[in-house]
N, C-alpha and C positions, 0 to 999 in steps of 0.2 A: 400654161403661162399666159397671162394677159398683160400686155405692155401699155404704158402711157402713150399718148399720141407722139411725144418726142422720141421715145425709144423705138416705137414701131416704125417711125419714119427713118430713123437711123438704120434699123435692121433691114428695111426694104432696099437699102443701097448696097448691101453685101451681095456679091456675085454668087449665085447658087452653085453649089458643088465645091466651093473653096474651103480651105482650112483657115480658121479664123483665130486671131489673137485679140482679145478684148483687154485693152490696157486701162487700168483703174477700174476693174470690173465691178467693184462694190458687191452687189447682190447676185451677180452673174445672170441678170435677167436676159440680156441680149443673147449670150451663148445658149442658154437653156431654150429660149424661144426658137432660135434658128435650128438647133439640133432636134428638138422635140417635134418640130414641123417638117423635118427632113429636108430643110433647105440647104444645110451644109452637113457633111459627114461627121466632123468633129471640131473641137475648139480648145483653145488654151485661155483660161481665165486668169488674169494677172493683176496683182495689186501690190503696192509698196508697203502696206500695213497689214499686220496679222489679223486685226479685228474684222475688216471687210472681207479678207480672204476666208476667215472662218465662217462668216455669213454665207459667202459664196458656196463653200463646201457643203454647208447644211442644205441650201436650196438645191444644189445639184443632187445630193443624196435623196432629198424628198421626191425628186422627179426621176430617180433611178437612172441617172445618166453618168455615173462615175466612170464608166469605161469609155465614154465619148467626150467628156469634158475634163481636161486636166487643169489643176490649179497650181500656180507658181507664185512664190513671193519674189517680186522683182521691182526694181526702181526703173520705171519706164520700160524700154526695150532690152534692158541688160540681160534678162533671163531668156531671151530668144536666140536662136541660131540662124545664120543666113540661109534663106531658102526653105525655112521650116513652115512658113505660112504664106498664103496668097492674099490674105486680106487682114488689114489692121484697123481696129476701131479705137478711136480716142474720143470719148464723149463725156460731156459734163464737166470739163476742166476749163480753167481760164486760158485765154489765148497765149499768154506768155509761157505758161507751163506746157501747153501743147507744143509750142515751137521748141522749147528746151528739150522735151522728150524726143522730138524728131531729130534735132541737131546731135544730141548725145547718142542717138541710135543710128548714126550714119553708117556704121558697119553693116547693120541689118538692111538699111534702105538702099545702100549704094554698092553692095558687093558686086564686083565685076563679073563673076561667074554664076550669079544667081539672078533670077527674075525679081525685079522690085515689086513688093506687094502693093496692091491698091490701098489707098488711104481713105477711110471713112471718118471724117472729123466733124465734131459738133462742139465748137468752142463756146463758152459762156460769156466771153468778153474779148475785147481786142481782136475782133474778127478780121479787120483789114490786115493786121500784122501776120495772121495765119495765111491769108491769101498771098501776101507779099513773099512769105517764106516759100510757098509752093511755086510761085512765079520765078523766084531766084534760083530754085533748085530743079528746074525743068520738069515740074509737075504741071499737068494740065487739068483743070477742073472740068470734068465731063458731065457732072450732074449736080444739081443743088435742089434743096427743098427748104421750106420754112413753115413752122407750125406755131400756132398761138395756143398756149396752154397755161392755165392757172395764172393769168395776168401777165405772162411773159412771152416774148418772141424768141424763137429758137431757130437760127439758121444752121444748116448743115451742108456738107459738100463731099463729093466723091472725086478723088484725084488719082490719075495714073501718070507714071513717069514717061516722058517723051525723049527717046534717044536721038531723034533727028534734030540736030542743032538748029536748022532753019525753021522747023516747025515749032520748036520750043523757045525761040528767041523773041517772040512777040511780048511786048511790055504791056501789061494791063494798065489801063488809065485809072485815074483817081475814083471815078464813079464806079467802076467795076470792082476795085479793091474794097470800097466801102459797102457796096450793096450786092455784089455777086454777079459775075458775067452771065451765068445761066438763069438766075432769078430774073435779071433784067430782060434777057432775051425772050423768056417765056411770059413776061408780064405777070409774074406770079401774084395772085390776088392777096396773099398774106403779106407779101412785100409791100404792096400798095397800102395796106392797113398800117404797116410799120412806118412807112414814109410819112403818112398823114399824122400818125402819133408823134413821130419825131419832129415834124414841122410845127405842130402845136406846142410841143415842149420847148423848142428853140425860140418860138415867139415869146413865150413866157420868160425865158432867160433874157432875151433881148430887152424886153420891157423893164425887167428888174435892173439890168445893167444901165439902161438909160436913166432910170430914176436915181440910182445910187451914184451915177457918174457925174451928176451935176455939181459944180463947184469943186471939181477935183484939182484945179490949179491953185497955187499959193497966191499971196497978195500981190506978187509981182507978175502974175500971169504965167508963171512957169509950171510945167507939169510936175506933180509930186511923183514919188515912186509908185504910190498906189494908183495914180492916174495912168502911169505908163502900163501897169498891169491891166488896168481897165481897158485901155486902147487895144492891147494885145488880145485880151479875151473877147472884146467886141469884134475884132477882125476874124478871130476863129469862128465865132458864132455866125457871122455874116457869110463866111466862106462855106460853112456847112449848110446853111440855108440855101445858098445858091446851088449846092450839090444836090440837095433834096429836091429842089424845084426842077433841076435838069432831069432827075430820075422820074419825077412825076409827069413830066412832059411826054415820056414814052407811053403813058397810059391814055393820053388824049387823042392819039391817032386812030 
């Protein structure tokens, strides 16, 4: 099994020897790769739809791993039992869906008599909201990575639950929520590329806003509703630019 850069980076975060649940498995590439290379002993490949699960079963059969990789039809974590796995992968979904799956799977994540599984997450959007969820639920991000593939940037993270209230009470600041505490700490080179890409994109948006915002007030000098929206959007863009610049400053030292 050969994986894309994105899936290989996700797989590399799974702790060797753990039993894995791959949520939204699609083709079951990650479980097949990890079991085939003897990184983990077995896995559960799960999906909410029959079509992707059928594809997963076929790929598992092609690699003769039916005894090591089980498939389950499941909406999020609903098909899992507490303590059944040590590692959870949720990759390739939007951030809002990722958070919903984690919230609705609270029984699996927060069972008092079972060890909480590690989370390997690769949200495709709304990444700050995923980091916020982890922060608010006493998960600490212990590892991050970012790859650039097929014209897109893919951030990913590994998080473990911290039971010590004092250790877990730290509030991540805005720059960490947006760009990742570990990515910033290691001055990740792909993160720098992403920041420069985002800075250029925001400059284009700012220029467009400035051009379209001229003459936004009415003939009495009052701001129209559209002008109010313009000002709000302008403020958002400028705030994000300041955040990007703050992150880029870390690379200048």
